[in-house]
C-alpha positions as CSV (number, residue, x, y, z in Angstrom):
1,M,-19.5,11.8,16.1
2,R,-22.3,9.5,15.0
3,Y,-22.2,7.5,11.8
4,P,-25.7,7.1,10.4
5,K,-26.9,3.6,9.5
6,I,-27.8,2.7,5.9
7,T,-28.5,-0.5,4.0
8,W,-25.6,-2.9,3.3
9,L,-25.9,-2.6,-0.5
10,R,-25.4,1.2,-0.4
11,K,-22.3,0.8,1.7
12,I,-20.4,-1.6,-0.4
13,T,-18.9,-0.1,-3.5
14,V,-15.2,0.0,-4.3
15,E,-14.2,-2.2,-1.3
16,V,-15.0,-5.4,-3.2
17,P,-12.6,-4.9,-6.1
18,L,-10.1,-3.4,-3.7
19,F,-10.2,-6.5,-1.5
20,L,-9.9,-8.9,-4.5
21,T,-7.0,-6.9,-6.0
22,Y,-5.0,-6.6,-2.8
23,T,-5.5,-10.2,-1.9
24,S,-4.1,-11.0,-5.3
25,F,-1.1,-8.8,-4.6
26,L,-0.4,-10.6,-1.4
27,L,-0.8,-14.0,-2.9
28,L,1.9,-13.0,-5.4
29,A,4.1,-11.1,-3.0
30,S,4.1,-13.8,-0.3
31,V,5.6,-16.4,-2.6
32,L,7.5,-14.3,-5.1
33,N,10.3,-13.5,-2.7
34,N,10.6,-17.2,-1.8
35,F,10.4,-18.1,-5.6
36,T,13.2,-15.5,-6.4
37,I,15.5,-16.9,-3.7
38,Y,14.8,-20.5,-4.9
39,R,15.5,-19.7,-8.6
40,T,18.6,-17.6,-7.8
41,C,20.0,-20.4,-5.7
42,Y,20.1,-23.1,-8.4
43,T,20.0,-21.1,-11.7
44,L,22.4,-18.3,-10.9
45,L,24.6,-19.7,-8.1
46,K,24.5,-23.3,-9.3
47,Y,23.6,-25.0,-6.0
48,N,21.8,-28.3,-6.1
49,E,18.1,-27.7,-6.8
50,S,17.0,-30.1,-4.1
51,D,19.0,-28.2,-1.5
52,C,17.6,-24.9,-2.8
53,A,14.1,-26.2,-2.4
54,L,14.6,-26.5,1.3
55,L,15.1,-22.7,1.7
56,G,12.1,-21.2,3.5
57,R,10.7,-24.6,4.4
58,V,13.4,-26.2,6.6
59,N,15.4,-24.5,9.3
60,N,18.7,-26.1,10.2
61,N,22.4,-25.2,10.2
62,F,22.8,-26.2,6.5
63,T,19.9,-24.0,5.2
64,R,20.9,-21.1,7.4
65,E,24.4,-21.1,5.9
66,L,23.0,-21.6,2.4
67,E,20.6,-18.7,3.1
68,K,23.4,-16.3,3.9
69,N,25.2,-17.2,0.6
70,V,22.0,-16.8,-1.6
71,Q,20.3,-13.8,0.0
72,P,22.6,-11.0,-1.2
73,L,22.2,-11.8,-4.9
74,A,18.5,-12.6,-4.4
75,N,17.9,-9.3,-2.8
76,V,19.6,-7.5,-5.8
77,V,17.3,-9.5,-8.2
78,T,14.3,-8.5,-6.2
79,M,15.3,-4.8,-6.2
80,V,15.8,-4.9,-10.0
81,L,12.5,-6.6,-10.4
82,E,10.7,-3.9,-8.6
83,M,12.4,-1.0,-10.5
84,P,10.1,-1.1,-13.6
85,T,6.9,-1.0,-11.5
86,A,8.3,1.9,-9.4
87,T,9.4,4.3,-12.1
88,V,7.1,4.6,-15.2
89,P,3.9,4.0,-13.1
90,V,4.8,6.9,-11.0
91,L,4.8,9.2,-14.0
92,I,1.6,7.7,-15.3
93,C,0.0,8.2,-11.9
94,I,1.0,11.9,-11.9
95,F,-1.0,12.4,-15.2
96,A,-3.8,9.9,-14.5
97,G,-4.9,11.5,-11.2
98,P,-5.8,14.9,-12.6
99,W,-7.2,13.2,-15.8
100,S,-9.6,11.2,-13.6
101,D,-10.8,14.4,-11.9
102,K,-12.2,15.5,-15.2
103,H,-12.8,12.3,-17.2
104,G,-13.8,9.7,-14.6
105,R,-12.2,7.3,-12.1
106,I,-13.4,4.0,-13.6
107,P,-11.4,4.0,-16.9
108,V,-8.1,4.4,-15.0
109,Q,-9.0,1.6,-12.6
110,L,-9.8,-0.7,-15.5
111,M,-6.6,0.1,-17.3
112,S,-4.5,-0.7,-14.2
113,L,-6.4,-4.0,-13.6
114,I,-5.7,-5.2,-17.1
115,G,-2.0,-4.7,-16.6
116,F,-2.0,-6.6,-13.3
117,T,-3.8,-9.5,-14.9
118,I,-1.4,-9.9,-17.8
119,S,1.7,-9.5,-15.6
120,M,0.5,-12.2,-13.1
121,S,-0.3,-14.6,-16.0
122,I,3.2,-14.1,-17.4
123,F,4.6,-15.0,-14.0
124,G,2.6,-18.2,-14.1
125,I,3.9,-19.1,-17.5
126,M,7.5,-18.3,-16.5
127,A,7.2,-20.5,-13.4
128,A,6.5,-23.5,-15.6
129,F,10.0,-23.2,-17.2
130,R,12.1,-24.8,-14.5
131,N,15.5,-23.5,-15.6
132,L,14.5,-19.9,-16.5
133,S,16.8,-17.3,-14.8
134,P,15.0,-15.0,-12.4
135,W,16.4,-12.0,-14.3
136,Y,13.7,-12.7,-16.9
137,F,11.0,-12.0,-14.3
138,V,11.5,-8.3,-15.1
139,L,9.6,-9.0,-18.4
140,A,6.5,-9.9,-16.5
141,A,6.5,-6.4,-14.9
142,I,6.2,-4.6,-18.3
143,P,2.4,-4.8,-18.6
144,T,1.9,-3.4,-15.1
145,M,4.5,-0.8,-15.8
146,L,2.8,0.5,-19.0
147,T,-0.7,0.6,-17.4
148,G,0.0,2.6,-14.3
149,G,0.6,-0.2,-11.8
150,A,-0.2,0.1,-8.1
151,P,0.5,3.9,-7.8
152,T,-2.1,4.8,-10.4
153,Y,-4.7,2.3,-9.2
154,F,-4.5,3.3,-5.5
155,A,-4.4,7.1,-6.3
156,V,-7.6,6.8,-8.2
157,I,-9.2,4.5,-5.6
158,L,-8.5,7.1,-2.9
159,A,-10.0,9.8,-5.0
160,Y,-13.1,7.6,-5.6
161,I,-13.5,7.0,-1.9
162,N,-13.3,10.8,-1.3
163,D,-15.9,11.3,-4.0
164,I,-18.4,9.0,-2.2
165,S,-17.7,10.3,1.3
166,T,-19.2,13.1,3.3
167,E,-17.5,15.4,5.8
168,H,-18.7,13.2,8.7
169,T,-17.8,9.8,7.2
170,R,-14.6,10.6,5.5
171,A,-12.3,9.6,8.4
172,L,-14.1,6.4,8.9
173,R,-14.2,5.7,5.2
174,M,-10.4,6.1,4.9
175,A,-9.9,3.9,7.9
176,I,-12.1,1.2,6.3
177,F,-10.0,1.5,3.2
178,E,-7.0,0.7,5.3
179,A,-8.9,-2.1,7.0
180,V,-9.9,-3.7,3.7
181,L,-6.2,-3.7,2.7
182,L,-5.3,-5.4,5.9
183,V,-8.0,-8.0,5.5
184,G,-6.6,-8.6,2.0
185,L,-3.1,-8.9,3.5
186,L,-4.5,-11.4,6.1
187,V,-6.2,-13.6,3.5
188,G,-3.4,-13.4,0.9
189,T,-0.5,-14.1,3.3
190,L,-2.2,-16.7,5.3
191,S,-3.5,-18.7,2.4
192,S,-0.4,-18.4,0.1
193,G,1.8,-20.9,2.0
194,Y,-0.9,-23.5,2.0
195,I,-1.8,-23.1,-1.6
196,L,1.9,-23.2,-2.6
197,Y,2.7,-26.3,-0.6
198,S,-0.5,-28.0,-1.8
199,T,0.1,-27.1,-5.5
200,N,3.0,-25.2,-7.1
201,Y,4.2,-21.7,-8.0
202,E,2.3,-21.7,-11.3
203,T,-1.1,-22.3,-9.5
204,V,-0.5,-19.4,-7.1
205,F,0.4,-17.0,-9.9
206,F,-2.6,-17.9,-12.1
207,L,-5.0,-17.8,-9.1
208,A,-3.7,-14.2,-8.4
209,A,-4.4,-13.3,-12.0
210,G,-7.9,-14.8,-11.7
211,L,-8.7,-12.6,-8.7
212,I,-7.6,-9.5,-10.6
213,A,-9.9,-10.5,-13.5
214,L,-12.8,-10.8,-11.1
215,S,-12.0,-7.3,-9.8
216,W,-12.0,-6.0,-13.3
217,L,-15.4,-7.5,-14.0
218,Y,-16.9,-6.0,-10.8
219,T,-15.4,-2.6,-11.6
220,M,-16.6,-2.7,-15.2
221,F,-20.2,-3.7,-14.6
222,L,-21.1,-2.9,-11.0
223,L,-19.1,0.1,-9.9
224,P,-20.8,3.5,-10.6
225,E,-18.8,6.4,-12.0
226,T,-18.5,9.3,-9.5
227,V,-17.3,12.0,-11.8
228,K,-19.9,13.8,-14.0
229,I,-18.4,13.8,-17.5
230,K,-19.4,16.8,-19.6
231,E,-20.7,16.0,-23.1
232,G,-17.9,16.4,-25.6
233,Q,-15.1,16.1,-23.0
234,E,-14.5,12.4,-23.1
235,G,-10.9,11.5,-22.2
236,T,-8.3,10.5,-24.8
237,L,-4.7,9.3,-24.6
238,K,-3.6,12.7,-25.9
239,E,-5.6,14.4,-23.1
240,L,-4.0,12.0,-20.6
241,L,-0.5,13.2,-21.5
242,R,-1.1,16.9,-21.1
243,C,1.9,18.6,-19.4
244,S,-0.5,21.0,-17.6
245,Y,-1.6,18.0,-15.4
246,F,2.0,17.7,-14.1
247,V,2.3,21.4,-13.4
248,G,-1.2,21.5,-11.9
249,I,-0.4,18.9,-9.3
250,F,2.4,21.0,-7.8
251,K,0.4,24.2,-8.1
252,T,-2.5,22.5,-6.2
253,V,-0.2,21.3,-3.4
254,F,1.7,24.6,-3.0
255,K,-1.1,27.0,-3.7
256,K,-1.8,29.7,-1.1
257,R,-4.6,28.6,1.3
258,E,-6.3,30.2,4.2
259,N,-4.3,30.4,7.5
260,Y,-1.8,27.6,7.8
261,D,-3.6,25.2,5.5
262,R,-0.8,25.2,2.8
263,C,1.8,24.3,5.4
264,I,-0.5,21.5,6.8
265,V,-1.1,20.0,3.4
266,V,2.7,20.0,2.5
267,S,3.7,18.6,5.9
268,I,1.1,15.8,5.6
269,V,2.3,14.9,2.1
270,V,5.9,14.7,3.3
271,T,5.0,12.7,6.4
272,I,3.0,10.1,4.3
273,T,6.0,9.9,1.8
274,I,8.4,9.2,4.7
275,M,6.1,6.4,6.0
276,N,5.7,5.0,2.5
277,F,9.5,5.0,2.1
278,I,10.0,3.0,5.3
279,A,7.2,0.6,4.5
280,N,8.5,-0.1,1.0
281,G,12.1,-0.5,2.2
282,E,11.2,-2.9,5.1
283,N,9.0,-5.0,2.8
284,V,12.1,-5.9,0.8
285,V,14.3,-7.0,3.7
286,R,11.9,-7.9,6.6
287,F,11.3,-11.6,5.6
288,P,15.0,-12.2,4.8
289,F,15.9,-10.7,8.2
290,L,13.4,-12.9,10.0
291,R,14.8,-16.0,8.1
292,E,18.4,-15.1,8.9
293,K,17.9,-13.8,12.5
294,L,15.2,-16.1,13.8
295,G,15.1,-19.0,11.3
296,W,11.5,-18.3,10.2
297,T,10.0,-20.3,7.4
298,L,7.4,-19.0,4.9
299,T,4.6,-20.6,6.9
300,K,5.8,-19.1,10.2
301,N,6.1,-15.7,8.6
302,N,2.6,-15.9,7.2
303,Y,1.2,-16.8,10.7
304,F,2.9,-13.7,12.1
305,N,1.6,-11.6,9.3
306,A,-1.9,-12.8,10.0
307,A,-1.7,-12.0,13.7
308,S,-0.2,-8.6,13.1
309,H,-2.8,-7.7,10.5
310,I,-5.6,-8.6,12.9
311,I,-4.0,-6.4,15.5
312,T,-3.7,-3.6,13.1
313,I,-7.3,-3.9,11.8
314,V,-8.6,-3.8,15.4
315,G,-6.4,-0.8,16.2
316,T,-7.2,1.1,13.0
317,V,-11.0,0.7,13.3
318,G,-10.9,1.2,17.0
319,A,-8.9,4.4,16.8
320,T,-11.3,5.8,14.2
321,L,-14.5,4.8,15.9
322,V,-13.5,5.3,19.5
323,L,-10.7,7.8,19.7
324,H,-11.9,9.9,16.8
325,G,-15.6,9.2,16.6
326,K,-16.5,9.0,20.3
327,L,-13.7,10.9,22.1
328,H,-13.3,13.5,19.3
329,M,-9.5,13.3,19.2
330,K,-8.0,15.1,16.2
331,E,-6.8,13.1,13.3
332,T,-3.3,14.4,13.8
333,V,-3.1,13.5,17.5
334,I,-4.2,9.9,16.7
335,S,-1.6,9.8,13.9
336,L,1.1,11.0,16.3
337,I,0.2,8.1,18.7
338,G,0.3,5.6,15.8
339,I,3.7,6.7,14.6
340,L,5.1,6.5,18.1
341,G,3.9,2.8,18.0
342,F,6.0,2.4,14.8
343,V,9.1,3.7,16.6
344,G,8.6,1.2,19.5
345,N,8.0,-1.6,17.0
346,S,11.2,-0.8,15.1
347,F,13.4,-0.8,18.2
348,L,11.9,-4.1,19.4
349,R,12.6,-5.7,16.0
350,G,16.1,-4.4,15.9
351,A,16.8,-5.9,19.4
352,A,15.0,-9.2,18.7
353,T,16.7,-12.3,20.0
354,N,13.5,-14.5,19.9
355,D,10.0,-14.4,18.4
356,A,8.5,-12.6,21.4
357,Y,10.1,-9.3,20.5
358,I,8.5,-9.4,17.0
359,Y,5.0,-10.1,18.4
360,V,5.3,-7.5,21.2
361,G,6.3,-5.0,18.6
362,A,3.1,-5.7,16.7
363,V,1.0,-5.1,19.8
364,V,2.9,-1.9,20.6
365,S,2.1,-0.5,17.1
366,I,-1.6,-1.4,17.4
367,F,-2.8,2.1,16.4
368,A,-0.1,2.6,13.8
369,G,-2.4,1.6,11.0
370,A,-4.7,4.5,11.7
371,A,-2.0,7.1,11.1
372,M,-2.0,7.2,7.3
373,P,-5.8,7.1,6.6
374,L,-6.4,9.8,9.2
375,L,-3.7,12.0,7.7
376,R,-5.4,11.5,4.2
377,S,-8.7,12.4,5.8
378,R,-7.2,15.6,7.2
379,I,-6.1,16.6,3.7
380,A,-9.6,16.0,2.4
381,Q,-11.0,18.4,4.9
382,I,-8.8,21.2,3.5
383,V,-8.6,20.5,-0.2
384,P,-11.8,20.8,-2.4
385,S,-13.1,17.6,-3.9
386,D,-12.2,18.5,-7.5
387,E,-8.5,18.7,-6.5
388,M,-8.3,15.5,-4.6
389,G,-7.2,13.4,-7.6
390,K,-4.2,15.7,-8.0
391,I,-3.3,15.5,-4.3
392,F,-3.6,11.7,-4.1
393,A,-1.7,11.3,-7.4
394,L,1.2,13.2,-5.9
395,I,1.1,11.2,-2.6
396,V,1.0,7.8,-4.4
397,G,3.5,9.0,-7.0
398,L,6.0,10.1,-4.4
399,G,5.3,6.8,-2.6
400,G,6.4,5.0,-5.8
401,V,9.6,7.0,-6.0
402,A,10.2,6.5,-2.3
403,G,9.6,2.8,-2.8
404,L,12.3,2.6,-5.5
405,S,14.9,4.5,-3.5
406,A,14.0,2.7,-0.3
407,A,14.4,-0.8,-2.0
408,Y,17.9,0.1,-3.0
409,M,18.8,1.8,0.3
410,Y,17.4,-0.9,2.6
411,T,18.9,-3.7,0.4
412,T,22.3,-2.1,0.5
413,L,22.1,-1.5,4.3
414,Y,20.9,-5.0,4.9
415,N,23.6,-6.7,2.8
416,A,26.3,-4.5,4.4
417,T,25.2,-5.4,8.0
418,I,23.9,-9.0,7.6
419,I,27.1,-10.5,9.2
420,I,27.5,-7.8,11.9
421,H,23.8,-7.1,12.9
422,S,21.1,-8.0,10.3
423,G,18.5,-6.0,12.2
424,A,20.3,-2.7,11.8
425,F,17.8,-1.4,9.3
426,N,15.2,-1.3,12.0
427,Y,17.0,1.4,13.8
428,F,17.3,3.4,10.6
429,S,13.5,3.1,10.3
430,A,13.0,4.3,13.9
431,I,15.1,7.5,13.1
432,L,12.9,8.3,10.1
433,Y,9.7,7.7,12.1
434,L,11.0,10.2,14.7
435,F,11.4,12.8,11.9
436,A,7.8,12.0,10.9
437,I,6.7,12.6,14.5
438,F,8.4,16.0,14.4
439,L,6.4,16.9,11.3
440,V,3.1,15.8,12.8
441,G,4.0,17.9,15.9
442,I,4.4,20.9,13.6
443,I,1.0,20.2,12.0
444,I,-0.6,20.1,15.5
445,C,0.9,23.4,16.3
446,F,-0.5,24.9,13.1
447,E,-3.9,23.5,14.0
448,L,-3.8,25.1,17.4
449,C,-3.1,28.5,15.8
450,T,-5.9,28.1,13.3
451,P,-9.5,29.2,14.1
452,K,-12.1,26.4,13.8
453,K,-13.9,26.2,10.5
454,K,-15.6,23.7,8.2
455,Y,-13.9,22.2,5.1
456,N,-14.8,20.6,1.8
457,L,-18.5,20.4,2.1
458,E,-19.0,19.9,-1.6
459,F,-20.3,16.6,-2.9
460,P,-20.0,15.3,-6.5
461,E,-23.1,16.1,-8.5
462,S,-23.0,12.7,-10.3
463,V,-23.5,10.8,-7.0
464,Y,-25.9,13.4,-5.4
465,K,-29.0,11.2,-6.0
466,L,-27.3,8.2,-4.5
467,K,-26.4,10.3,-1.5
468,Q,-30.0,11.3,-1.0
469,E,-31.2,7.7,-1.3
470,S,-28.7,6.5,1.3
471,N,-29.1,9.4,3.8
472,G,-25.8,10.9,2.7
473,V,-23.6,8.1,4.0
474,Y,-21.3,5.7,2.2
475,I,-19.5,3.4,4.6
476,V,-18.7,-0.3,4.8
477,P,-19.8,-2.2,7.9
478,T,-17.2,-4.0,10.0
């Protein structure tokens, strides 16, 4: 498959605010866990503040013992902190996705970005109050919660990317979406430690808010709308809260389709939800596990994250361009290979006795990053473009629900096994990945039983002119 070349300016659209937003998320996330442990240590457990400041920075017998005493409560605080942004935003996402199919993608993006900016600014203000309990951090999550949060933002971003893609570039475009996130992960995690140790927590939080503000400005003034809004049908808050949107999402997913397409769509939605469940659960306990098991500091963790993100970027883009583009392997087959890599990575982390296990696991899962974008691309081949907002809203919404339940389950499992075997959660992840492999295998069987045909050749009328000017291609160069 050949990807036509077009000018750089035509290729770059939503990737710029996406990169700024995700870099901001990782600046915040990389230090927030450390900040929560630090504040829990001396404000809730009443340890000496100077001793608590050593956590995540110094690795010796004293800090390891202190870590074991602080982590269980800190993990509970983190779980409670994530609850507001994993409940209400999911409901908003379910309504906002279908709303954006009719009234535009840009307003929803702007709404979410405003909430992010306010929340991160509140974190910065709270960090300045040295004796403030970490339980108050929940208040900072309220603006994000009320404006849709990450579930709504990413659901609409995915729908936007589908709008500006063609049949031949959709898989690559989805892979580039994943690559942009990984670059944001790389920049955010690698720089967060240096910024924190050179300045303070307040600076990191306000810098994250500034990046979101830049993303809002770019979206507001430079990002074109992809949905043609009919005159007299401008969206309102009342329109957003229509119950028919909620019902329409499930009707769209379970509606009867040609051959085995309905089974394929449902199976992919379940597979992606399982993968989101694992990713969200592991994100809560992975760093505490590495601190407890291998004595990793925040800086060491950031170095590993940088290395693993580079590996994943290479694997994701390589799998899309070479395995899918040149060798014409099916999206589902590549996804199967990627999820197998996740299984190997989980077993290696669970058995880790030194750093080598963790790094080898990252190499083993080199193609894992391609699984989710290619599965999303497969859905886009089946579902018409005017239904994609509903599908992506459900996927991201289920991911939010999965994230909430996963945070509780993984935290409980980790706290229960921290003394016996702190890496036990990795084996739980491996079992779930094996079930995902089973589902993808079923999808491949359905595909083999389905006659070849073309899917989803429609292109949004509002961007048809731009499509003609750019030879019908919207991709970002790598």
